[in-house]
C-alpha positions in Angstrom: 0.0 0.0 0.0 2.9 2.2 0.6 3.6 2.4 -3.1 0.0 3.5 -3.9 -0.6 5.9 -1.0 2.7 7.7 -1.3 2.5 7.8 -5.1 -0.9 9.6 -4.9 0.5 12.2 -2.7 3.7 12.1 -2.8 -4.5 -20.0 8.2 -6.5 -20.5 8.0 -8.4 -22.8 5.7 -8.1 -25.2 2.8 -7.1 -24.5 -0.8 -7.0 -26.5 -4.0 -3.7 -25.6 -5.6 -4.8 -26.2 -9.2 -6.9 -23.6 -10.9 -9.1 -26.2 -12.6 -9.7 -28.2 -9.5 -12.5 -26.0 -8.3 -14.6 -23.1 -9.5 -12.6 -20.0 -10.0 -13.4 -17.1 -7.7 -13.7 -13.5 -8.9 -11.9 -10.3 -8.1 -12.2 -6.6 -9.0 -8.9 -5.1 -10.0 -7.7 -1.6 -10.6 -5.1 -1.5 -13.4 -4.3 0.8 -16.2 -6.2 0.6 -19.5 -4.7 1.0 -22.9 -4.5 4.7 -22.4 -2.6 4.4 -19.1 -5.6 5.4 -17.0 -6.5 3.3 -13.9 -9.8 1.5 -14.4 -11.7 -1.2 -12.5 -12.0 -4.6 -14.1 -13.9 -7.7 -12.9 -12.3 -11.0 -13.7 -11.6 -14.6 -12.5 -8.7 -15.1 -10.2 -6.6 -16.4 -13.0 -7.1 -13.3 -15.0 -9.6 -14.7 -17.5 -13.0 -13.2 -18.4 -11.9 -9.6 -17.7 -14.7 -7.1 -18.0 -14.1 -3.3 -17.7 -16.4 -1.7 -15.1 -15.3 2.0 -15.2 -14.4 4.4 -18.0 -12.9 7.2 -15.9 -10.9 10.0 -17.5 -8.8 10.5 -14.4 -8.5 7.0 -12.8 -10.2 4.7 -10.3 -8.4 2.7 -7.6 -8.8 1.0 -4.2 -11.9 -1.1 -4.9 -13.8 -2.4 -1.9 -16.9 -4.7 -2.2 -19.7 -4.8 0.3 -20.0 -8.1 2.3 -23.3 -8.8 0.6 -21.6 -8.6 -2.8 -24.0 -6.0 -4.2 -22.1 -2.7 -4.0 -18.7 -1.6 -5.3 -16.9 1.2 -3.5 -13.8 2.9 -5.0 -11.7 6.1 -5.1 -11.7 8.3 -8.2 -9.1 11.0 -9.0 -10.4 14.5 -9.5 -9.1 18.0 -9.8 -7.1 18.4 -6.6 -9.2 15.7 -4.9 -9.7 12.0 -4.4 -13.4 11.3 -4.2 -15.4 8.3 -3.0 -17.8 6.6 -5.4 -20.1 3.6 -5.3 -21.8 1.6 -8.0 -23.4 -1.8 -8.3 -21.1 -4.8 -8.6 -21.1 -4.4 -12.4 -20.1 -0.8 -12.4 -23.5 0.5 -13.1 -25.5 3.3 -11.3 -22.3 5.0 -10.2 -22.7 8.0 -7.8 -20.4 10.1 -5.8 -20.5 9.6 -2.0 -17.8 12.1 -1.0 -16.5 14.6 -3.5 -14.3 17.0 -1.5 -10.9 16.4 -0.1 -8.4 13.6 -0.3 -10.2 10.4 0.6 -8.4 7.0 0.7 -8.8 3.3 1.6 -12.6 2.9 2.0 -13.7 -0.1 4.0 -17.1 -1.7 4.6 -18.9 -2.5 7.9 -20.5 -5.9 7.9 -24.0 -4.4 7.4 -23.1 -3.5 3.8 -24.5 0.0 4.5 -21.8 1.9 6.4 -18.3 2.6 5.4 -15.1 4.0 7.0 -12.2 5.7 5.3 -9.3 8.0 5.9 -9.4 11.7 5.0 -6.0 13.3 4.5 -5.5 16.9 5.5 -3.2 19.1 3.6 0.4 18.8 4.7 3.9 19.7 3.4 5.2 18.3 0.2 6.5 14.8 0.6 4.7 14.3 3.9 3.4 10.8 4.6 -0.4 11.0 4.1 -1.1 8.9 7.1 0.6 11.4 9.4 -2.1 14.0 8.9 -5.3 12.0 8.6 -8.7 11.4 10.3 -11.1 8.5 10.2 -14.7 9.0 9.1 -17.9 6.9 9.0 -20.6 7.3 6.4 -24.1 5.9 5.8 -24.3 5.1 2.1 -28.1 5.3 2.1 -28.5 8.7 3.8 -25.2 10.3 3.0 -24.7 11.3 6.6 -21.1 11.2 7.8 -19.1 12.0 11.0 -15.7 11.3 12.5 -15.5 7.6 13.4 -13.8 8.1 16.8 -15.6 9.9 19.6 -13.3 8.8 22.4 -11.6 12.0 23.7 -8.1 10.4 23.8 -8.3 9.0 20.2 -9.3 12.3 18.5 -6.1 13.9 19.7 -4.0 11.8 17.3 -3.7 11.2 13.6 -5.3 7.9 12.6 -5.3 6.3 9.2 -6.0 3.2 7.1 -9.1 1.8 8.9 -10.2 -1.8 8.5 -13.4 -3.0 10.4 -13.5 -6.4 12.0 -15.9 -9.0 10.4 -18.3 -8.7 13.4 -18.3 -4.9 13.2 -17.3 -4.3 16.8 -13.6 -3.3 16.3 -11.5 -1.4 13.9 -7.8 -1.8 13.0 -5.9 1.3 12.0 -2.4 2.8 12.1 -1.2 5.7 14.2 2.2 7.3 14.9 1.1 8.5 18.4 4.0 6.7 20.1 6.6 7.3 17.4 6.7 5.2 14.1 3.4 4.0 12.6 2.1 0.9 14.3 -1.1 -1.2 13.9 -3.7 -0.5 16.6 -7.1 -2.1 17.3 -9.9 -0.4 19.2 -13.6 -0.4 19.6 -15.4 1.5 16.8 -15.6 4.6 19.0 -11.8 4.5 19.5 -11.9 3.4 23.1 -9.8 0.5 24.4 -7.0 1.1 21.8 -4.1 -1.4 21.9 -1.1 -2.4 19.9 -1.4 -5.8 18.3 1.8 -6.5 16.3 5.0 -5.7 18.3 8.0 -5.3 16.1 11.3 -7.1 16.6 13.3 -3.9 16.2 12.3 -0.2 16.1 14.9 0.8 13.6 16.6 -0.6 10.5 20.2 -0.4 11.7 21.8 -0.4 8.2 19.6 2.5 7.1 19.2 4.2 10.4 15.5 4.6 9.6 12.4 3.6 11.6 10.4 0.4 10.9 6.8 1.3 10.1 3.5 -0.6 9.9 0.7 0.1 7.4 -2.5 -1.1 5.7 -4.0 -3.6 8.3 -6.6 -6.1 6.9 -8.7 -8.4 9.0 -9.0 -12.1 8.2 -12.5 -13.4 7.4 -12.7 -15.2 10.7 -11.6 -12.1 12.7 -8.7 -13.9 14.3 -5.8 -12.3 12.4 -4.7 -9.0 11.0 -2.3 -8.8 8.0 -0.3 -5.7 7.5 2.8 -4.2 5.7 6.0 -3.6 7.6 9.2 -2.0 6.6 10.9 1.4 6.0 8.6 3.9 4.3 8.9 4.9 0.6 9.1 8.6 1.6 12.8 8.0 2.3 13.4 6.9 -1.3 14.8 9.0 -4.2 11.6 9.9 -5.9 10.4 11.6 -2.7 13.7 13.0 -1.3 14.9 14.3 -4.6 18.3 12.8 -4.0 19.2 10.0 -6.3 20.6 7.0 -4.4 19.7 3.7 -6.1 21.6 1.6 -3.7 19.8 3.0 -0.7 16.4 2.7 -2.5 17.1 -1.0 -3.1 17.9 -1.5 0.6 14.7 0.2 1.5 12.6 -1.9 -0.9 14.1 -5.1 0.6 12.6 -4.2 4.0 9.0 -4.4 2.6 7.3 -7.5 4.1 3.7 -8.6 4.9 3.1 -9.9 8.4 0.1 -11.5 10.1 -0.6 -10.9 13.8 -3.2 -12.2 16.2 -6.1 -9.7 16.5 -5.7 -10.2 20.3 -2.0 -9.2 20.1 1.2 -11.1 20.7 1.4 -13.9 18.1 2.7 -12.9 14.7 4.5 -14.4 11.7 6.2 -13.1 8.5 4.3 -14.1 5.4 6.9 -12.9 2.9 8.1 -9.9 0.8 5.5 -7.5 -0.5 2.8 -5.0 0.3 -1.0 -4.3 0.0 -2.1 -7.4 2.0 -5.7 -8.7 1.5 -7.4 -12.0 2.4 -9.0 -14.5 0.1 -12.6 -15.5 1.0 -11.3 -18.8 2.4 -8.8 -17.1 4.6 -5.4 -17.0 2.9 -3.2 -13.9 2.7 -2.5 -12.2 -0.6 0.4 -9.7 -1.2 2.0 -7.8 -4.1 5.5 -6.8 -5.0 7.3 -5.5 -8.1 8.1 -8.1 -10.8 11.1 -6.9 -12.8 10.7 -9.8 -15.3 7.1 -9.2 -16.5 6.9 -5.6 -15.3 4.3 -4.2 -13.0 3.2 -6.0 -9.8 3.3 -9.6 -9.0 0.3 -10.7 -6.9 0.5 -13.9 -5.0 -1.9 -15.8 -2.6 -0.8 -18.2 0.1 -1.9 -21.8 -0.3 -1.6 -24.9 1.9 1.5 -25.8 0.0 3.2 -22.4 -0.5 2.1 -19.6 -2.7 0.3 -19.2 -6.0 0.6 -16.4 -8.6 -2.6 -14.4 -9.3 -2.4 -13.3 -13.0 -4.8 -10.4 -12.4 -2.6 -7.5 -13.6 -1.4 -7.4 -17.3 2.4 -7.1 -17.7 4.0 -3.7 -17.7 1.0 -1.7 -16.4 0.4 0.3 -13.3 -2.2 -0.8 -10.8 -4.3 0.4 -7.8 -5.1 -2.6 -5.6 -7.8 -5.3 -5.9 -10.6 -6.8 -3.9 -12.2 -10.3 -3.8 -15.8 -10.7 -4.7 -17.5 -12.3 -1.6 -18.0 -16.0 -2.0 -21.7 -15.6 -1.0 -22.4 -13.7 -4.2 -24.4 -16.0 -6.6 
């Protein structure tokens, strides 16, 4: 997620390892069209049957599908804004939910009616968007919205990247209130906040830079939270303005996806990558640059290792993806 957010501004259960052994599931993917504009596409998990859902002139990214499988939520670029839009699962009946400001990473509550997201406030050039952000809650039927947290202690801090638990009672988010960004879990109102994924070390000694955590994502059973961990991209050449390829490579090698118990304590490294999500049957997906085919390589864990998801064409940009819920007919 680091690559997408900073670029804008600056187990679990069984798996059949062969694609043909069971019915292929579906995903909605943001990737560039022939004109280089990010659009949303619906396809099978092996990349077949791709159907374009959006025809934006400015780009659509960060798709999120309601738990009942009926509504698609996404971010569309505008003039000096990133707005929230919704449509049906086939991209029809699109409408703007939030037009003003910089709105990122929308996430559904289990009622398929309410959403949470992060709204980034204007900061200095090159600033990490998460460091100046608030979380909001919106009713997609009435359009009413408010700040998510009401707990007096929580609204003192910058909070970002919300992900609501499958039972709707808790939210995972990131905050730098105690220093580097860490994954926190609290009640929906922000009370009872606690750290859930303790790092092995606070700093990368070779780079002398802090280890951060971003983009938490709940497992379908609510027991685990996947997240990115590493040194932030804001320290790389494109954002510092100082060319240093060797340093950039060292930073990129720190990017890993981890899984932590939602109760805190237990955690494990999944592997290199970013933008973690969960498949409907409870396996972690992650993405990382593929220098051979170009663009991102997206993989999903399996019972016997990992499996490539060929959902992004070679040599094109992308803007994340979402699984279509398995309950959808």
